[in-house]
Each structure stands twice: as C-alpha cells, then as structure tokens.
C-alpha positions as CSV (number, residue, x, y, z in Angstrom):
1,M,0.3,0.0,0.0
2,Y,2.6,2.5,0.9
3,K,4.7,1.5,-2.5
4,I,1.5,2.5,-4.4
5,I,1.4,6.0,-2.6
6,F,4.8,6.6,-3.2
7,T,4.9,5.9,-6.9
8,I,1.7,8.0,-7.2
9,L,3.6,11.1,-5.5
10,T,6.7,10.8,-7.5
11,L,4.8,10.8,-10.6
12,T,2.8,13.9,-9.5
13,L,6.1,15.7,-8.6
14,F,7.5,14.9,-12.0
15,A,4.5,16.2,-13.8
16,Q,4.9,19.4,-11.8
17,S,8.3,19.8,-12.5
18,C,8.1,19.1,-16.4
19,S,5.0,21.7,-16.4
20,D,7.7,24.5,-14.6
21,E,9.8,24.2,-17.5
22,P,10.0,27.2,-20.0
23,T,8.3,26.3,-23.2
24,A,10.4,27.3,-26.4
25,P,9.5,30.4,-28.4
26,Q,7.1,30.1,-31.5
27,E,8.9,30.5,-34.9
28,E,8.5,33.7,-36.2
29,V,5.9,33.1,-39.9
30,N,4.5,36.5,-40.3
31,P,5.5,38.5,-43.0
32,E,6.8,42.1,-42.6
33,I,6.7,45.3,-44.6
34,I,9.8,47.0,-44.1
35,S,9.3,50.3,-45.9
36,V,7.1,51.9,-48.5
37,R,8.1,54.6,-51.5
38,L,6.0,56.7,-53.1
39,D,5.4,60.6,-54.0
40,Q,3.4,62.3,-51.4
41,Q,1.6,64.7,-53.9
42,W,0.2,63.4,-57.1
43,D,-1.0,65.6,-60.1
44,L,-4.3,64.5,-61.9
45,S,-3.3,66.8,-64.9
46,S,0.0,64.9,-65.6
47,G,-0.1,62.0,-67.8
48,E,3.1,60.4,-66.5
49,I,3.0,56.8,-64.8
50,T,4.0,57.3,-60.9
51,L,6.0,55.0,-59.2
52,V,4.6,52.7,-56.0
53,E,7.1,50.5,-54.4
54,A,6.9,48.1,-51.0
55,K,10.1,46.3,-49.5
56,V,8.4,43.1,-47.5
57,S,10.2,40.0,-46.0
58,D,9.0,37.1,-44.9
59,P,10.7,34.0,-42.2
60,Q,10.0,31.6,-44.9
61,G,11.7,33.7,-47.6
62,P,10.2,35.5,-50.8
63,A,8.9,32.3,-52.3
64,D,6.5,32.1,-49.1
65,L,4.8,35.7,-50.1
66,K,1.3,35.4,-52.0
67,N,0.2,39.0,-52.5
68,V,1.1,42.5,-52.0
69,V,-2.2,44.6,-52.2
70,L,-2.4,48.4,-52.3
71,K,-5.9,49.6,-51.6
72,V,-6.5,53.3,-51.5
73,K,-8.9,55.2,-49.6
74,N,-10.9,58.4,-49.2
75,T,-11.4,60.5,-46.2
76,S,-14.4,58.7,-45.3
77,A,-12.5,55.5,-45.4
78,E,-14.2,54.2,-48.6
79,T,-11.8,52.3,-50.8
80,V,-11.7,53.6,-54.3
81,F,-9.3,52.1,-56.0
82,T,-7.4,48.2,-55.5
83,D,-4.5,46.6,-57.2
84,S,-1.5,44.7,-56.6
85,L,2.5,45.1,-56.5
86,Y,4.7,42.9,-57.9
87,D,8.0,41.1,-57.5
88,D,8.3,39.4,-61.1
89,G,11.3,41.4,-62.8
90,G,9.3,43.4,-64.8
91,L,7.4,40.9,-66.8
92,N,3.9,42.8,-66.5
93,G,4.9,46.2,-67.0
94,S,5.4,46.9,-63.1
95,T,8.9,48.2,-63.7
96,D,10.0,45.8,-61.0
97,L,13.9,45.2,-61.6
98,I,14.8,41.9,-60.0
99,A,12.3,38.8,-59.5
100,G,12.2,37.6,-56.1
101,D,14.3,39.9,-54.1
102,G,11.3,41.1,-52.0
103,V,10.8,44.3,-53.6
104,F,7.3,44.7,-55.3
105,R,6.3,47.4,-57.8
106,N,3.9,49.0,-59.6
107,V,3.1,52.0,-61.8
108,F,0.1,53.9,-61.8
109,L,-1.8,57.0,-63.9
110,P,-2.9,59.3,-61.3
111,I,-6.4,59.4,-63.0
112,D,-6.9,55.7,-63.1
113,I,-6.8,56.1,-59.4
114,T,-9.3,59.1,-58.8
115,L,-10.8,61.8,-60.7
116,K,-11.2,64.1,-57.6
117,E,-8.7,66.1,-56.0
118,G,-8.4,65.6,-51.9
119,E,-6.6,63.8,-49.3
120,Y,-6.0,60.1,-49.8
121,T,-4.8,57.1,-47.5
122,F,-2.7,54.3,-49.7
123,V,-2.7,51.4,-47.5
124,F,-0.4,48.5,-48.1
125,E,-1.8,44.8,-47.3
126,V,1.0,41.7,-47.7
127,M,-0.2,37.6,-47.1
128,D,1.7,34.7,-47.5
129,K,0.6,31.4,-48.8
130,A,-0.2,30.1,-45.6
131,G,-2.5,33.3,-44.8
132,H,-0.4,35.0,-42.3
133,A,-0.7,38.8,-42.5
134,A,1.7,41.5,-42.1
135,E,0.7,44.5,-40.1
136,N,-0.5,47.1,-42.5
137,I,1.1,50.2,-43.4
138,E,-0.9,53.3,-44.3
139,Q,0.5,56.5,-46.1
140,P,-1.5,60.0,-46.9
141,V,-1.0,61.2,-50.2
142,T,-2.3,64.4,-51.8
143,F,-4.1,64.4,-55.4
144,L,-4.2,68.1,-57.0
145,A,-5.4,68.8,-60.2
146,L,-2.2,71.3,-61.2
147,A,-1.7,73.2,-64.5
148,Q,-0.1,71.5,-67.0
149,A,2.7,74.0,-68.4
150,S,3.5,74.5,-72.1
151,V,5.9,76.5,-74.1
152,T,3.8,78.6,-76.5
153,K,6.9,80.7,-78.2
154,I,10.6,81.1,-78.2
155,D,12.7,83.5,-79.4
156,A,16.3,82.6,-79.8
157,P,19.5,83.2,-82.3
158,S,20.7,80.5,-85.0
159,L,24.1,81.8,-84.6
160,L,26.2,82.9,-81.6
161,P,29.1,85.1,-82.9
162,S,32.6,84.8,-81.3
163,G,33.1,87.6,-79.0
164,S,29.3,88.4,-78.9
165,G,27.9,90.7,-76.3
166,P,24.8,89.8,-74.7
167,I,21.8,88.5,-76.2
168,I,18.2,88.0,-74.6
169,I,16.8,84.7,-75.4
170,T,12.9,84.5,-74.5
171,A,10.3,81.7,-74.0
172,T,6.6,81.9,-73.1
173,A,4.8,79.7,-70.9
174,A,1.4,79.0,-70.3
175,I,-0.6,76.6,-68.7
176,K,-3.6,74.4,-70.1
177,D,-6.6,76.7,-69.5
178,N,-4.6,79.5,-71.4
179,A,-4.0,81.4,-68.2
180,F,-0.5,82.6,-67.9
181,G,0.9,80.9,-64.9
182,A,4.0,80.7,-62.4
183,V,5.8,77.5,-63.9
184,K,9.6,77.0,-64.2
185,M,11.1,77.2,-67.5
186,F,14.2,75.4,-68.8
187,M,16.7,75.7,-71.6
188,D,19.3,72.9,-72.5
189,L,22.1,72.7,-75.1
190,R,22.2,69.2,-76.8
191,Q,24.4,67.7,-79.4
192,N,23.7,64.5,-81.1
193,D,20.6,64.0,-78.9
194,Q,22.9,64.1,-75.5
195,S,22.8,67.4,-73.5
196,V,26.6,68.9,-73.1
197,L,25.3,71.0,-69.7
198,S,26.1,70.0,-66.4
199,K,22.5,70.6,-65.8
200,P,19.6,72.3,-67.8
201,I,19.7,76.3,-67.5
202,R,16.6,77.6,-65.4
203,M,15.4,80.9,-67.2
204,A,14.7,84.1,-65.2
205,N,11.2,85.6,-64.5
206,D,12.3,88.0,-62.0
207,G,12.3,91.4,-63.5
208,N,16.1,91.6,-62.8
209,T,16.8,93.3,-66.2
210,A,20.4,94.3,-65.5
211,S,21.2,90.7,-64.5
212,S,18.7,88.2,-66.5
213,G,17.5,90.6,-68.7
214,D,13.8,90.2,-67.7
215,L,11.7,93.0,-67.8
216,L,8.8,91.8,-65.9
217,A,8.4,89.6,-62.6
218,G,6.0,86.7,-62.6
219,D,4.5,87.4,-66.2
220,S,4.7,85.0,-69.1
221,L,7.9,85.8,-70.5
222,Y,11.1,83.8,-69.2
223,T,14.5,85.1,-70.0
224,Y,18.4,84.3,-70.3
225,K,21.1,86.5,-71.2
226,M,23.7,84.9,-73.3
227,D,27.0,86.2,-74.5
228,S,29.9,84.8,-76.3
229,T,31.2,83.0,-72.6
230,F,28.3,80.6,-73.2
231,A,30.5,78.9,-76.4
232,A,33.4,78.3,-73.8
233,G,34.7,74.7,-75.0
234,K,32.2,74.5,-77.4
235,Q,32.0,74.8,-81.1
236,G,29.9,74.2,-84.2
237,T,26.2,73.2,-84.1
238,Y,23.9,72.5,-81.5
239,T,20.5,72.3,-80.3
240,L,18.6,74.6,-77.9
241,R,15.8,72.8,-76.0
242,F,13.2,74.5,-73.9
243,Y,10.6,73.0,-72.0
244,A,8.4,74.4,-69.0
245,Q,7.5,72.3,-65.7
246,N,4.7,72.8,-63.5
247,N,4.6,72.8,-59.6
248,V,5.2,69.0,-59.1
249,G,7.7,68.5,-61.6
250,A,5.7,67.4,-64.6
251,K,7.5,68.6,-67.9
252,S,5.9,69.9,-71.1
253,D,6.8,69.0,-74.8
254,A,10.0,70.3,-75.9
255,I,10.7,73.0,-78.4
256,D,14.0,72.8,-80.3
257,Q,16.0,75.1,-82.3
258,E,19.5,74.8,-83.7
259,I,22.1,77.4,-83.1
260,V,25.6,77.6,-84.1
261,L,28.3,78.5,-81.5
262,E,31.2,80.2,-82.9
263,N,34.4,79.8,-81.2
264,K,37.4,81.4,-82.5
265,V,41.0,81.0,-81.0
266,G,42.0,84.0,-78.6
267,K,45.3,85.6,-78.4
268,I,48.6,86.1,-76.3
269,L,48.6,90.3,-75.7
270,L,51.6,90.8,-73.9
271,T,54.7,89.0,-72.6
272,T,57.2,90.1,-69.9
273,V,60.7,88.6,-69.8
274,P,63.5,90.0,-68.1
275,E,66.4,91.0,-71.0
276,S,68.8,89.1,-68.7
277,I,69.6,86.9,-65.8
278,T,73.0,86.2,-64.2
279,R,73.8,82.8,-63.2
280,P,74.7,82.3,-59.3
281,A,77.9,81.0,-57.9
282,E,75.6,78.5,-56.3
283,G,71.9,78.0,-55.7
284,F,69.4,79.9,-58.1
285,A,68.6,83.0,-59.8
286,Q,64.9,83.1,-60.6
287,A,63.1,85.4,-63.0
288,L,59.3,86.1,-63.1
289,I,57.7,85.2,-67.2
290,T,54.1,86.4,-67.4
291,A,52.1,86.6,-70.5
292,K,48.6,88.6,-70.7
293,I,45.8,86.7,-72.8
294,N,42.6,87.3,-74.0
295,D,39.7,84.9,-75.5
296,P,36.7,85.7,-77.1
297,Q,34.6,83.1,-75.4
298,G,36.6,84.4,-71.7
299,L,38.9,82.8,-69.5
300,A,36.6,79.9,-69.0
301,D,37.3,78.7,-72.4
302,I,41.3,78.6,-71.9
303,D,42.8,75.3,-71.5
304,S,46.5,76.2,-71.2
305,V,49.2,79.2,-71.5
306,Y,52.6,77.7,-72.2
307,F,55.9,78.3,-73.6
308,N,58.5,76.4,-75.4
309,S,62.0,77.2,-74.8
310,S,65.0,76.9,-77.1
311,K,68.7,77.0,-75.6
312,P,71.6,79.0,-77.0
313,D,72.7,75.9,-78.9
314,G,69.4,75.5,-80.7
315,N,68.1,72.6,-78.9
316,P,65.1,72.5,-77.2
317,A,65.0,72.6,-73.4
318,S,63.9,69.4,-71.5
319,G,61.4,70.4,-69.7
320,N,59.1,71.7,-72.7
321,P,56.3,72.9,-72.8
322,F,56.4,75.2,-69.7
323,V,52.8,75.4,-68.5
324,M,52.0,78.7,-67.0
325,V,49.4,79.3,-64.2
326,D,46.6,82.2,-63.1
327,N,46.0,81.1,-60.0
328,G,47.3,83.7,-57.6
329,L,49.6,81.6,-55.8
330,A,52.9,83.1,-54.8
331,F,56.4,81.4,-55.8
332,N,57.4,78.3,-53.8
333,I,60.4,76.6,-54.7
334,A,59.3,73.5,-53.1
335,N,56.5,73.3,-55.9
336,P,57.4,75.8,-58.5
337,F,54.9,74.6,-61.3
338,V,51.7,75.5,-59.1
339,E,52.8,77.9,-56.7
340,A,54.6,79.8,-59.8
341,G,54.5,83.4,-58.6
342,D,51.4,84.7,-60.1
343,A,50.2,87.8,-59.0
344,V,46.3,87.8,-59.0
345,E,44.0,84.8,-59.4
346,G,41.7,84.7,-62.6
347,D,43.2,88.4,-64.1
348,G,43.8,86.8,-67.4
349,T,47.6,87.2,-66.7
350,F,49.4,83.5,-66.7
351,S,52.7,83.4,-64.9
352,L,55.7,80.9,-63.9
353,T,58.7,81.4,-62.4
354,I,61.7,79.9,-64.0
355,L,65.2,78.9,-62.2
356,V,68.8,79.4,-63.5
357,D,72.0,77.8,-62.1
358,N,75.6,77.6,-62.8
359,T,74.9,74.6,-65.1
360,N,73.1,76.5,-67.4
361,L,74.5,77.3,-70.8
362,P,75.3,81.2,-71.2
363,G,73.6,82.9,-74.2
364,V,70.1,83.7,-75.5
365,Y,67.4,81.6,-74.4
366,T,64.0,82.0,-77.0
367,F,60.7,81.4,-75.6
368,T,57.7,80.6,-78.0
369,F,54.3,81.1,-76.4
370,Y,51.0,79.7,-77.3
371,L,47.3,79.8,-76.2
372,R,45.5,76.9,-76.4
373,D,41.4,76.6,-75.8
374,K,38.8,74.1,-74.8
375,A,37.5,73.8,-78.4
376,G,41.1,72.7,-79.5
377,N,42.2,76.2,-81.0
378,L,45.8,77.2,-80.8
379,S,46.9,80.6,-81.1
380,S,49.6,82.4,-83.1
381,A,52.9,82.1,-81.5
382,L,54.5,85.2,-79.7
383,I,58.2,84.8,-79.4
384,D,60.4,86.5,-76.6
385,S,64.0,85.7,-75.2
386,I,66.4,86.2,-72.5
387,E,70.0,86.2,-72.1
388,V,71.8,84.1,-69.6
389,K,75.0,85.7,-68.5
C-alpha cells in the first residue's frame, strides 16, 4: 500500500516539474512590410505614370509571399482603388527590377486612381501562402489638379558669334487653361541628342533686367542673357531645347531650335620676360615670366597657356612645354609649377617663375608662347627671349 502511494506521489512531482519548464519560443511566421516608397503629392493633370514600391520580408523567404495589395481610401475610409504590386522582374510592366528580391512595385496613372482632388490614404496589405498577414502600413497622399505647363513661343538666335555681347533669349509659358502661370522654364543645350551641360539652365522671370534681361517679374515671359562666354569649350552646331515644368515637376513638350556656336581662338596680348639673368655661383637665380591673354569666349575657354624654350645652342629645353598658371599663388621653390609666382587669380595674366643655376648654358634662350582653348584652337605664336649671363 505504501509503495503504491509513493509511486503516485513521485509521478505527480515529476509532472509538476515538467510543467514548470519554460516553453520554446514560437517560430516567426508572419511577413513584414519593411518600407514603402511613393510620392506624397500626385498631379491629376499629369500624363506620367507614378511609381509605388514596397519592400517586404518573410521568415520563410520571398517565395512564401502570396500577394502585396495596394488599397486607396478616401477621407470617408471608402476604398476607391485596389491593385497589386509585383516582384516579377517587370514581366507585366510593373517596372520591378529583380524578380524574387522582396521588392514589389507597380506604376499608376493618377487619373486611374481617382478623378477628384483631395487627401487619400494608401494602404499596403501583405499575405503569405499560409494566410499569415503583415501589419498594414498606411501613407497619406494628396491628389491635386495642377496646371500642365507648356512652351508656346521662343525667340533665340541661330548663331552666337565669337566675341558676341549679351543677347536676350526668351520663351513664353502657358498653362492648359490658357492663363499664364508661375511655372519653371528651362533651356538645355544638346548635341547628338545628348545634353552638353552639367544641368539645364533655369530661365529667369524675376524682373532683374540688369542681371537676367527679364523685364517684368511673374509674367509669362522667361529670359536668359547669353553672350560669347556661353560657347566656352564648345564649337559647331547644337540644339537649344526649351521646356516648362509645373509645380510637381511634370514637364511640357519641348521646343527645339538649332544654334551655331562660334569659337575663335584667343590671343597672347603681351609677354614680360627680363632682358637678362645672371647665373649664381651657387643655388638658383629666378625670373618671373608672364603672358597677358584674351579669349573671345572668356577665361573659362582657356585650356592652357604655355611656352617652349630653345637653348642657346638651338636645342629644345628638356622641360618643354612650360605651362603657366593664373591662380594667384606666390612662388614656392618646393612646388614651382603650381605656386609659380602669379600675382592675381583669374585676371588673364598667366605666370611662371624660371630658375637658373651655374649649369645653364650662357647665351640667349628663346621662348615661344602659345594659347590653346577648350575647343582645340591654338593661337599664333609670340616669341620673346632672355639672355643668361
């Protein structure tokens, strides 16, 4: 009898000890929306498609995901639009880049979602093949019926002569209801259907006649003041392209016009070279050489100013060509080709300090100066000389 009671008590204690052990954590099974990407303002007047993207993860891998759904709700919480996002490498036109990477995308025309202006909520829903759902993400989006800008007229020259003074280029902008609007106007320069500018030029509508050539701020007429410096580094036939842009960046159709940019070579106006320099017994003697230049397209068109040196025996100097600088840096013998003794940066006078020691041949050294511009033009030579004693 005591044996039976002891056995029952032992089993009871064992069962209690088992129930006190911690249970293993449940394995994560629900998918998760990591991030979403979409514009916060959509233009109902734009005919351009707009991207919507969601980055999703699933503990069982992307292949376990069943669908990613986008729902758009109005302020009354009514669903006005439903569609899917896809992770298929763009097979159905969704613009998805890589299939199976967990990034789901689709593109939509604003007017396909709604025709009414107002505030809407984009709701992202995700479910896997076992029916597990991610926590929804909601994003507010404003739909606006903004005016579509357009270019109605341009006035630009077909030729920009080398050395030309200021020429005012104009473009007229309008919005779709035929009223003039405060839009942005841009001018690009293209060759072989590629832009040759770092970025398109935004034309002015500021009424600052002296600076931009614009007469009246906030009207329909946009201006750009162009002179021959516009052709720095350029030569030949190009295309001016004008386009307008509304408040959310929707671009109008462009208007193109050909323009020929002349680029004539500059000149070396004056050189300064000491008549003579005496070789020192030790160390170096130095002399500053300068060349004053002019280029019809401005200093931005200058590629290099340099001289070649011929020794008294007629042989070329080993350091040819000697490139001059216009950087305003005082002479430093430790860095003589950069810190070359130039007096004023950007004044069109290029400088170089030459060094003479007792190994230099005595006699007359001849310097032949050239200017090369960024269009590849080479100036006529200008010759000067110095006697080494």
